[in-house]
C-alpha atoms as one frame of an Amber mdcrd trajectory, in Angstrom:
protein
 150.241 276.006-141.870 149.657 272.047-141.541 151.986 270.775-138.856 154.123
 267.651-139.927 153.240 264.599-137.983 156.286 261.997-137.719 155.018 258.262
-138.206 154.152 256.148-135.317 158.029 254.658-134.210 158.844 251.425-135.806
 156.965 251.826-139.079 159.644 253.428-141.173 162.083 250.221-140.716 164.110
 251.971-138.430 162.698 250.616-135.243 164.410 248.758-131.385 163.939 245.661
-133.420 165.405 246.232-136.663 168.294 244.785-135.917 167.583 241.743-134.609
 164.809 241.334-137.073 167.768 241.561-140.176 170.074 240.068-139.075 167.711
 236.916-138.535 166.724 237.670-142.157 170.572 237.391-143.030 170.861 234.638
-140.662 167.872 232.501-142.508 168.717 233.476-146.100 172.851 232.161-145.791
 170.796 229.002-144.154 168.938 228.782-147.508 171.944 229.031-149.741 173.921
 226.765-147.682 171.055 223.986-147.585 171.373 224.328-151.365 174.764 224.005
-152.278 174.986 220.848-149.873 171.945 219.743-151.737 173.542 219.735-155.339
 177.303 219.266-154.320 176.356 216.274-152.195 175.102 213.910-155.005 177.946
 214.725-156.694 181.154 214.667-153.955 179.197 211.034-152.672 178.286 209.620
-156.399 180.511 206.351-156.584 178.855 202.943-157.408 177.019 201.662-154.486
 176.180 198.314-154.730 175.302 198.306-158.575 173.806 194.793-158.751 175.631
 192.798-161.529 175.825 189.729-163.081 178.593 187.051-163.865 177.964 184.092
-165.927 180.618 181.656-167.163 182.582 178.584-165.927 180.901 178.331-162.520
 184.612 178.209-160.174 185.333 181.388-162.310 182.255 182.489-161.818 181.895
 182.591-158.356 185.519 183.257-157.451 185.143 186.856-159.365 181.768 187.433
-157.355 183.417 186.357-153.924 186.273 189.077-155.456 184.043 191.939-156.516
 180.858 191.786-153.642 181.024 194.856-151.331 180.539 197.912-150.660 180.379
 198.758-154.534 178.864 196.054-156.776 176.145 193.545-155.595 177.406 190.285
-157.650 174.956 187.721-158.436 176.224 184.782-160.828 174.063 183.360-163.604
 173.742 180.140-165.015 173.868 180.638-168.583 174.439 184.125-171.331 170.189
 184.039-171.870 169.762 184.684-168.161 172.259 187.591-167.987 171.614 189.161
-170.910 167.550 188.496-169.925 167.933 189.853-166.286 170.130 192.776-168.021
 166.568 194.078-170.490 164.263 193.418-167.090 166.519 195.629-165.242 166.904
 193.358-162.446 170.656 194.011-163.082 172.414 197.039-164.513 175.050 195.167
-166.983 176.890 191.707-166.047 180.378 189.684-167.231 180.196 187.078-169.245
 183.537 184.919-168.717 185.246 182.734-170.823 188.286 181.123-171.154 190.055
 183.714-174.233 188.038 186.553-173.773 185.059 188.468-171.540 181.960 190.052
-172.468 180.380 192.745-170.795 176.562 193.335-171.129 175.176 196.895-170.008
 172.200 199.339-170.684 173.190 202.578-171.220 170.557 204.529-170.907 169.283
 202.057-167.912 172.621 203.639-165.614 175.386 205.677-167.391 177.382 206.285
-164.820 177.015 202.502-163.284 177.628 201.472-167.360 180.730 203.264-167.258
 181.969 202.196-163.774 181.289 198.561-164.976 182.973 199.082-168.802 186.173
 200.141-166.245 186.091 196.924-164.587 185.398 194.611-167.744 188.785 196.574
-169.191 190.322 195.695-165.543 189.353 192.124-165.636 190.121 191.384-168.506
 193.363 192.904-168.593 194.777 191.115-165.335 193.882 188.020-167.790 195.493
 189.389-171.233 193.013 188.460-172.828 190.304 190.936-175.005 187.098 192.551
-173.621 183.592 193.275-175.941 181.243 195.685-174.462 177.345 194.490-175.517
 175.496 197.502-174.973 171.399 196.428-174.892 169.818 199.455-174.188 171.883
 202.079-175.408 170.697 205.800-176.078 169.316 206.811-178.950 172.278 207.738
-182.060 170.880 211.791-182.185 171.763 211.840-178.346 174.705 209.010-177.247
 175.484 210.594-174.364 171.327 210.852-173.035 172.087 214.904-172.619 168.361
 215.793-173.341 167.331 213.151-170.967 169.448 214.417-168.156 168.526 217.581
-169.056 164.487 217.341-167.966 164.847 217.329-164.364 164.559 221.103-163.642
 161.861 221.757-166.282 159.889 218.930-165.057 159.727 220.474-161.094 159.019
 224.223-162.617 157.010 222.273-165.055 154.899 221.877-161.690 155.271 224.456
-160.186 154.811 227.526-162.688 150.873 225.917-163.181 150.525 226.007-159.348
 151.248 229.186-158.682 149.855 230.992-162.068 146.535 229.548-161.527 146.087
 230.138-158.126 147.030 233.764-159.069 144.098 234.368-161.849 141.295 231.750
-159.953 142.104 232.118-155.893 139.838 231.226-153.579 137.481 228.498-152.845
 135.491 229.494-155.758 138.891 228.478-158.526 138.840 225.568-156.697 137.548
 223.459-159.393 138.713 225.639-162.046 142.900 225.116-160.859 141.948 221.573
-160.902 140.738 221.088-164.455 143.295 223.885-165.270 146.123 220.884-163.457
 144.046 218.208-165.253 145.063 219.703-168.851 147.878 221.043-168.301 149.713
 217.834-167.666 147.909 216.212-169.855 149.147 219.244-172.824 152.679 219.831
-171.459 153.398 215.612-171.505 152.362 215.776-174.641 154.846 218.824-176.122
 157.824 217.839-173.728 157.809 213.887-174.895 157.510 215.205-178.800 160.410
 217.636-177.975 163.032 215.048-176.760 161.716 212.472-179.048 161.563 214.287
-182.420 163.133 217.337-181.922 166.039 216.520-179.628 166.404 213.190-180.433
 166.888 211.586-176.726 163.659 209.191-176.274 162.742 205.962-178.208 159.940
 203.677-177.845 156.296 204.474-178.159 155.197 208.414-178.002 151.768 207.729
-176.695 153.002 205.703-173.559 155.512 207.880-172.970 153.556 210.744-172.995
 151.275 209.720-170.537 153.906 208.777-168.186 155.369 212.291-168.322 152.123
 213.666-167.839 151.050 211.704-165.086 154.611 212.984-163.617 153.456 216.653
-164.269 150.451 216.047-162.389 151.976 214.394-159.730 153.933 217.670-158.824
 151.387 220.210-160.103 148.362 218.202-158.161 150.571 218.442-154.933 151.458
 221.879-155.008 147.921 223.393-155.787 146.990 220.862-153.003 149.287 222.552
-150.971 148.462 226.050-152.065 144.752 225.082-151.041 145.211 224.042-147.826
 148.220 226.593-146.197 148.966 229.184-148.428 151.742 230.534-150.952 153.241
 228.943-147.457 152.458 224.961-148.218 152.977 226.237-151.700 156.554 227.116
-151.491 157.503 224.293-149.185 157.172 221.965-151.467 158.294 223.595-154.128
 161.431 224.094-151.804 161.378 220.103-151.464 161.220 219.316-155.018 164.379
 221.620-156.289 166.370 221.846-153.247 165.853 217.139-152.561 163.831 215.926
-155.590 166.035 217.297-158.685 169.644 216.654-156.908 168.615 212.932-155.831
 166.326 212.178-159.230 168.939 210.506-160.968 168.129 211.557-164.295 171.705
 211.935-165.766 173.691 209.089-163.953 171.085 206.273-162.943 169.525 205.406
-160.164 172.979 202.998-158.772 175.305 206.417-158.329 173.979 207.637-155.498
 174.347 206.230-151.495 171.395 203.506-151.373 169.337 206.040-149.134 169.992
 208.701-150.695 168.641 206.858-154.487 165.542 205.386-151.984 164.459 208.743
-151.124 165.636 210.034-154.197 162.430 207.480-156.526 159.883 208.752-154.169
 159.695 211.586-155.071 158.321 213.189-158.296 160.943 213.987-160.185 162.593
 210.398-159.207 159.756 208.672-159.806 159.468 210.540-163.538 163.097 210.204
-164.538 162.389 206.129-163.380 159.349 205.508-165.180 160.548 207.684-168.477
 163.541 205.263-167.881 161.217 202.471-168.420 158.790 203.399-171.090 161.518
 205.209-173.331 164.105 202.420-173.185 163.224 199.256-171.953 159.680 198.498
-173.222 157.803 199.066-169.581 160.346 196.585-167.845 160.149 198.352-163.986
 157.607 200.914-164.940 155.312 199.819-161.737 156.665 201.029-158.821 157.490
 204.882-160.443 153.816 204.183-161.293 152.116 203.641-157.749 154.941 206.126
-156.401 153.577 209.329-158.862 150.082 207.820-158.437 150.584 208.438-154.693
 151.374 212.225-154.640 148.521 212.503-157.343 146.126 211.165-154.597 147.402
 213.034-151.981 146.923 216.644-154.074 143.455 215.424-154.226 142.908 215.127
-150.276 144.802 218.357-149.884 142.141 220.012-152.149 138.937 217.788-151.040
 139.985 219.057-146.892 140.494 222.599-148.492 136.867 222.579-150.613 135.206
 221.223-147.193 136.803 223.824-145.095 135.396 226.693-148.145 131.833 224.881
-148.102 132.345 225.531-144.216 132.857 229.107-144.468 130.734 230.548-147.114
 128.591 233.174-146.504 125.308 232.107-145.697 125.952 228.356-144.213 126.078
 229.265-140.942 122.742 227.603-139.506 119.892 230.003-139.063 119.139 232.371
-135.953 115.811 230.836-134.406 112.803 233.773-135.094 111.428 235.134-131.769
 107.751 235.042-131.298 105.502 237.872-130.953 102.389 238.150-129.535
């Protein structure tokens, strides 16, 4: 007859420290939920025009008077010498739009694809100015969304899939090719995945939903760079700090990178500090680069390219650190012990 041996105290999950451990876990999970709510809700609650760069041209006294009236926390107004200078600034993404004043009408020049939310606010502003002067207002969109997707819904929806497109390959490749032996395979897999996914996503958005214009090849390379910036960073974090590092990186990109990317609203709808920080993360930089190539013939692409290249470089540095650490811990790398001389 065998005796029943009770399990050691605490191994059944009912030890003396269980209530404290459970309380800590529940508080931590609650904090994560609140943090997620803050990350996704606060940008919307605090959204609005924040120092949106706009231009004004027309008779000098009228243009300067409008500049003095509008310049403030919502609008950053610049007076231009003429209409060509104003429209060129819009097309080069130096300003979000502009107003051309004349005695009998106001012409409003916008770039909806560059800043959808700011364009709506600017259009309302132009209508208000025209209404006070009792003259008509005409809107000229210099960079609209494509006809197949006039609201830019497909473009705006690309944010979260872009983040998950960086997380999934890092997780899958790490599971299939673990350890130092699989480090180079993971690196090659990330590079190839970024190229394939960039080409596939661009094809879907440009030919499937009609959400993008511009050169397919250039836009695909831009999206591939964005994918590489995310996935290279993730596999580098995993290689150095394990799945804890990967999880921390994924949390930052999902909770901060996605809501602060400005993909749906454009870069001027968040408080300036939030917007600037969002454009320094891969989702925001990818969105800026995608806008530049798809709607503005590459105008304003240099900054986002440098940001994304910096994240790719960070991932490479982390992989090199992990590689060197792995080489130092492989069997047989320790120095051989000196042999004992025999008589």
